[in-house]
C-alpha positions as CSV (number, residue, x, y, z in Angstrom):
1,X,12.6,-1.1,0.9
2,X,10.4,-3.8,2.1
3,X,8.5,-4.1,5.3
4,X,8.6,-7.9,5.0
5,X,11.9,-9.6,5.8
6,X,11.0,-12.4,3.3
7,X,12.0,-12.0,-0.3
8,X,9.0,-12.8,-2.6
9,X,8.6,-16.1,-4.3
10,X,7.2,-16.4,-7.9
11,X,3.4,-16.2,-7.7
12,X,3.3,-13.9,-4.6
13,X,1.1,-10.9,-4.5
14,X,3.1,-7.7,-3.8
15,X,1.3,-4.8,-2.0
16,X,3.0,-1.4,-2.5
17,X,2.0,1.3,-0.1
18,X,1.6,4.6,-2.1
19,X,0.5,7.9,-0.6
20,X,-3.3,7.4,0.0
21,X,-3.7,4.0,-1.7
22,X,-2.1,0.6,-2.4
23,X,-0.8,-0.6,-5.7
24,X,-0.7,-4.4,-6.4
25,X,1.6,-6.5,-8.5
26,X,2.4,-10.2,-9.0
27,X,6.0,-11.3,-8.5
28,X,7.2,-13.5,-11.4
29,X,10.8,-14.0,-10.4
30,X,14.3,-12.6,-11.1
31,X,13.3,-9.3,-9.6
32,X,10.3,-8.7,-11.9
33,X,6.6,-8.1,-11.4
34,X,3.6,-8.0,-13.7
35,X,1.1,-5.3,-12.9
36,X,-1.6,-3.1,-14.3
37,X,-0.3,0.4,-14.9
38,X,-1.4,3.7,-16.3
39,X,-1.8,4.4,-20.0
40,X,0.4,7.2,-21.2
41,X,-0.7,10.1,-23.3
42,X,1.2,13.2,-24.3
43,X,-1.4,15.9,-23.5
44,X,-3.0,14.5,-20.2
45,X,-1.5,13.0,-17.1
46,X,-1.4,9.2,-17.2
47,X,-3.8,8.9,-14.3
48,X,-6.3,11.2,-16.0
49,X,-6.2,9.1,-19.2
50,X,-6.7,5.9,-17.2
51,X,-9.7,7.3,-15.3
52,X,-11.3,8.9,-18.4
53,X,-10.8,5.9,-20.7
54,X,-11.4,3.2,-18.2
55,X,-8.3,1.4,-19.5
56,X,-4.9,0.5,-18.3
57,X,-1.9,-1.5,-19.6
58,X,-0.3,-4.7,-18.3
59,X,3.5,-4.4,-18.0
60,X,6.4,-6.5,-16.7
61,X,8.9,-4.4,-14.9
62,X,11.5,-4.7,-12.2
63,X,9.9,-4.7,-8.7
64,X,12.3,-2.0,-7.5
65,X,11.3,0.3,-10.4
66,X,7.6,-0.1,-9.6
67,X,8.2,0.4,-5.9
68,X,10.4,3.5,-6.2
69,X,10.7,5.1,-2.8
70,X,7.6,3.4,-1.4
71,X,7.4,0.4,0.9
72,X,6.2,-3.0,-0.1
73,X,5.4,-6.4,1.3
74,X,4.3,-9.8,0.2
75,X,0.6,-10.0,0.9
76,X,-1.1,-13.2,-0.2
77,X,-4.1,-12.1,1.7
78,X,-6.7,-14.6,0.4
79,X,-4.6,-17.7,0.9
80,X,-6.6,-18.4,4.1
81,X,-9.8,-19.1,2.2
82,X,-8.7,-19.5,-1.5
83,X,-6.3,-22.1,-2.8
84,X,-3.8,-20.5,-5.1
85,X,-3.2,-21.9,-8.5
86,X,0.1,-23.7,-9.1
87,X,3.1,-21.3,-9.5
88,X,3.6,-22.5,-13.1
89,X,0.0,-21.7,-14.0
90,X,0.1,-18.3,-12.2
91,X,3.2,-17.3,-14.2
92,X,1.9,-18.6,-17.5
93,X,-1.5,-16.8,-17.0
94,X,0.3,-13.6,-16.1
95,X,2.7,-13.6,-19.0
96,X,-0.1,-13.9,-21.5
97,X,-1.4,-10.4,-20.4
98,X,1.9,-8.5,-20.9
99,X,1.4,-5.6,-23.3
100,X,-2.4,-5.8,-23.3
101,X,-4.7,-2.9,-22.6
102,X,-7.3,-4.0,-20.1
103,X,-10.5,-2.4,-18.6
104,X,-9.8,-0.4,-15.5
105,X,-12.1,0.8,-12.8
106,X,-11.3,2.0,-9.2
107,X,-14.0,-0.2,-7.7
108,X,-14.4,-3.2,-10.0
109,X,-11.4,-3.8,-12.2
110,X,-8.3,-2.5,-10.7
111,X,-4.7,-3.6,-10.0
112,X,-5.7,-5.7,-7.0
113,X,-8.5,-7.5,-8.8
114,X,-6.1,-8.2,-11.7
115,X,-3.4,-9.9,-9.6
116,X,-5.8,-11.8,-7.4
117,X,-7.4,-13.2,-10.6
118,X,-4.0,-14.4,-11.7
119,X,-3.1,-16.0,-8.3
120,X,-6.5,-17.5,-7.4
121,X,-8.4,-17.7,-10.7
122,X,-10.9,-15.0,-9.6
123,X,-10.6,-11.3,-8.9
């Protein structure tokens, strides 16, 4: 369920309200988002692996799968002082990251930094 009555457009930033934090994704169209998500490991929880290794994986998944039972909204929060790249460039840049393992840090290289880098050219 969304808190925003507007359906997202390709290139929009999606803010997903989780319990205690927000997760961010980039809408690419046809119901899909690209986002940084947890690494998976059989013996540890995925979140523990991500924090311990400082790495995460970029995936393209359906928005509704990523959202689950949480709420979401379009939040292009830096548009007031940063000019977004063209939609074509945003999508092209995003698609190049799918499947890659990327550095992850709570305060310097997280899911919000990743999607703002895609939309604006800087995290």
